[in-house]
C-alpha positions as CSV (number, residue, x, y, z in Angstrom):
1,X,-47.3,-46.9,14.9
2,X,-43.7,-48.0,15.6
3,X,-42.7,-51.5,14.7
4,X,-42.4,-52.7,18.5
5,X,-40.5,-56.2,17.3
6,X,-37.9,-54.7,14.9
7,X,-37.6,-52.1,18.0
8,X,-36.9,-54.7,20.6
9,X,-34.9,-56.9,18.3
10,X,-32.5,-54.1,17.6
11,X,-32.1,-52.3,21.1
12,X,-32.0,-56.0,22.3
13,X,-28.4,-56.3,20.4
14,X,-27.2,-52.8,20.4
15,X,-27.9,-51.5,23.8
16,X,-28.3,-54.4,26.3
17,X,-25.9,-57.2,25.8
18,X,-28.5,-59.6,23.7
19,X,-30.9,-59.8,26.7
20,X,-33.7,-57.3,28.2
21,X,-35.0,-58.2,31.1
22,X,-39.0,-57.6,31.9
23,X,-38.4,-54.8,33.9
24,X,-36.2,-53.3,30.9
25,X,-39.1,-54.4,28.3
26,X,-41.8,-52.9,30.2
27,X,-39.9,-49.6,30.6
28,X,-39.3,-49.3,27.3
29,X,-42.9,-49.8,26.2
30,X,-44.4,-47.8,28.4
31,X,-41.8,-44.4,27.0
32,X,-43.2,-45.8,23.4
33,X,-46.6,-45.7,24.3
34,X,-46.0,-42.6,25.9
35,X,-44.6,-40.8,23.0
36,X,-47.3,-42.6,20.6
37,X,-49.6,-41.3,22.7
38,X,-48.8,-37.4,23.0
39,X,-46.1,-37.0,20.4
40,X,-46.0,-39.1,17.6
41,X,-46.2,-36.5,15.1
42,X,-42.6,-35.0,16.6
43,X,-39.3,-35.9,15.3
44,X,-37.7,-39.4,15.2
45,X,-34.8,-38.0,16.7
46,X,-36.3,-36.7,19.5
47,X,-37.3,-39.7,21.0
48,X,-34.4,-41.6,20.1
49,X,-32.4,-39.0,22.6
50,X,-35.0,-39.1,25.0
51,X,-34.3,-42.9,25.3
52,X,-30.6,-42.2,25.3
53,X,-31.1,-40.2,28.1
54,X,-33.1,-42.4,30.2
55,X,-30.7,-45.1,28.8
56,X,-28.2,-43.4,30.7
57,X,-29.7,-41.9,33.4
58,X,-31.3,-45.0,34.4
59,X,-28.2,-47.2,34.2
60,X,-29.9,-49.0,31.9
61,X,-33.1,-50.3,34.2
62,X,-35.4,-48.2,31.6
63,X,-36.8,-47.7,35.0
64,X,-37.2,-44.2,36.8
65,X,-34.6,-44.7,39.6
66,X,-33.6,-42.4,43.2
67,X,-30.0,-40.9,41.8
68,X,-27.6,-43.1,43.7
69,X,-25.8,-41.5,46.5
70,X,-26.2,-41.2,50.4
71,X,-28.1,-38.4,52.1
72,X,-24.6,-36.8,52.8
73,X,-23.5,-36.5,49.2
74,X,-26.9,-34.8,48.5
75,X,-26.3,-32.3,51.2
76,X,-22.9,-31.2,50.4
77,X,-24.1,-30.5,46.6
78,X,-27.4,-29.3,46.5
79,X,-28.1,-28.4,49.9
80,X,-27.7,-24.3,50.8
81,X,-25.2,-25.5,53.9
82,X,-23.4,-27.4,51.0
83,X,-20.6,-26.4,48.8
84,X,-22.6,-24.2,47.0
85,X,-25.1,-22.2,48.6
86,X,-25.7,-19.4,46.2
87,X,-26.8,-22.2,43.6
88,X,-28.7,-24.1,45.8
89,X,-30.3,-20.9,47.1
90,X,-30.8,-19.7,43.3
91,X,-32.6,-23.5,42.6
92,X,-34.8,-23.3,45.3
93,X,-33.6,-25.1,48.0
94,X,-33.6,-22.2,50.2
95,X,-33.8,-24.9,53.6
96,X,-31.7,-26.9,55.1
97,X,-32.2,-30.7,54.4
98,X,-33.9,-29.4,50.7
99,X,-30.2,-30.9,49.6
100,X,-31.5,-34.3,50.1
101,X,-34.9,-34.0,49.6
102,X,-34.6,-32.6,45.8
103,X,-31.9,-35.0,44.7
104,X,-32.4,-37.0,41.5
105,X,-35.2,-39.1,40.9
106,X,-36.9,-40.2,37.4
107,X,-35.7,-40.6,34.0
108,X,-34.0,-37.3,33.7
109,X,-32.5,-37.0,37.6
110,X,-34.9,-34.5,38.1
111,X,-32.9,-32.2,40.6
112,X,-33.8,-28.8,42.5
113,X,-36.8,-28.1,44.6
114,X,-37.9,-25.1,41.3
115,X,-37.5,-28.0,38.9
116,X,-40.1,-30.1,41.1
117,X,-42.4,-27.0,40.9
118,X,-42.0,-26.8,37.6
119,X,-42.2,-30.0,36.5
120,X,-45.2,-30.8,39.2
121,X,-47.0,-27.7,37.5
122,X,-46.4,-28.3,33.8
123,X,-48.0,-32.3,34.1
124,X,-50.8,-31.2,36.0
125,X,-50.1,-32.7,39.6
126,X,-48.9,-29.6,41.6
127,X,-48.3,-31.6,44.7
128,X,-45.1,-33.3,43.2
129,X,-42.9,-30.4,45.2
130,X,-44.6,-31.6,48.4
131,X,-43.8,-35.7,47.0
132,X,-40.7,-35.3,45.3
133,X,-40.8,-39.2,45.6
134,X,-43.7,-39.5,42.9
135,X,-40.8,-38.5,40.5
136,X,-40.5,-41.5,40.3
137,X,-43.7,-43.3,39.9
138,X,-44.0,-43.8,35.9
139,X,-47.1,-42.2,35.2
140,X,-45.4,-38.9,36.4
141,X,-41.4,-39.6,35.2
142,X,-42.2,-40.2,31.8
143,X,-44.2,-37.0,30.9
144,X,-41.3,-35.1,32.8
145,X,-39.0,-37.0,30.1
146,X,-40.6,-36.2,27.4
147,X,-42.4,-32.5,28.3
148,X,-38.9,-31.6,30.1
149,X,-36.6,-32.1,27.4
150,X,-39.2,-30.8,24.7
151,X,-39.9,-27.2,26.5
152,X,-36.1,-27.2,27.9
153,X,-37.4,-27.3,31.6
154,X,-34.0,-28.6,32.9
155,X,-31.5,-26.0,31.3
156,X,-33.5,-23.8,29.2
157,X,-31.3,-26.4,26.3
158,X,-34.2,-28.3,24.6
159,X,-34.3,-31.2,21.7
160,X,-35.7,-28.8,19.3
161,X,-32.7,-26.9,19.2
162,X,-30.5,-29.7,19.1
163,X,-32.4,-31.6,16.1
164,X,-34.7,-29.5,13.5
165,X,-34.0,-30.2,9.5
166,X,-31.0,-28.1,9.7
167,X,-29.3,-29.6,12.4
168,X,-28.7,-32.6,13.7
169,X,-26.6,-32.7,17.5
170,X,-26.4,-35.5,19.0
171,X,-23.4,-34.6,21.2
172,X,-24.2,-31.2,21.6
173,X,-27.9,-32.7,23.1
174,X,-26.2,-33.2,26.2
175,X,-26.4,-29.9,27.7
176,X,-30.6,-30.0,27.8
177,X,-29.5,-32.2,30.4
178,X,-26.0,-31.6,31.7
179,X,-23.4,-29.8,30.0
180,X,-21.1,-31.8,28.6
181,X,-21.0,-34.8,30.9
182,X,-20.5,-38.6,29.1
183,X,-21.9,-36.6,26.0
184,X,-20.4,-39.0,23.4
185,X,-21.2,-42.2,24.9
186,X,-25.2,-40.8,25.1
187,X,-24.5,-39.5,21.4
188,X,-24.1,-43.3,20.2
189,X,-26.8,-44.5,22.2
190,X,-28.9,-42.1,20.7
191,X,-27.8,-43.1,17.0
192,X,-28.6,-46.6,17.6
193,X,-32.2,-45.7,19.6
194,X,-32.7,-43.6,15.7
195,X,-31.7,-46.6,13.7
196,X,-34.3,-48.6,15.9
197,X,-37.1,-46.6,15.2
198,X,-39.4,-47.9,11.9
199,X,-42.8,-48.0,11.1
200,X,-45.4,-50.8,10.4
201,X,-47.4,-49.8,7.2
């Protein structure tokens, strides 16, 4: 079992400026519980980088959130009527309005209709595509974070590509979610989370 006392003592100092809110503690606890229930035998670096991703994508709240921005912004970025209709269509956003409907949600900011379809099917909740706000419910957001990053749902790149017996690429792993965006920052979060993971005897 992960030593929770040590973990929270460490991350409180390294990631949260010395204090954690109840929501942050609850969010982290839920993620650790999810990991230990379904992925405990896997590489601790995978857990650390997933936590780092959630840390960044949720703006340190450690709660699944809705992407920041207006409907107009989402329509411009993700809709078939927006700036890149070819990409929108290729990602399943084929109807006007899909850009706003399938904007980012959760611990990883799940975006695009095709990704909602896949995530829902993978976690055993195919109705997700018809209820996209449910991606902000922790019971769905947690498996989407871990299974999606392990399985390469979002960009085809996955955690085992960057963390394996021969490799530890904390910076390159950002490509699992979003190219090189804030890659060095998130790498630092990941290494610090990794340092906080130890086990009770």
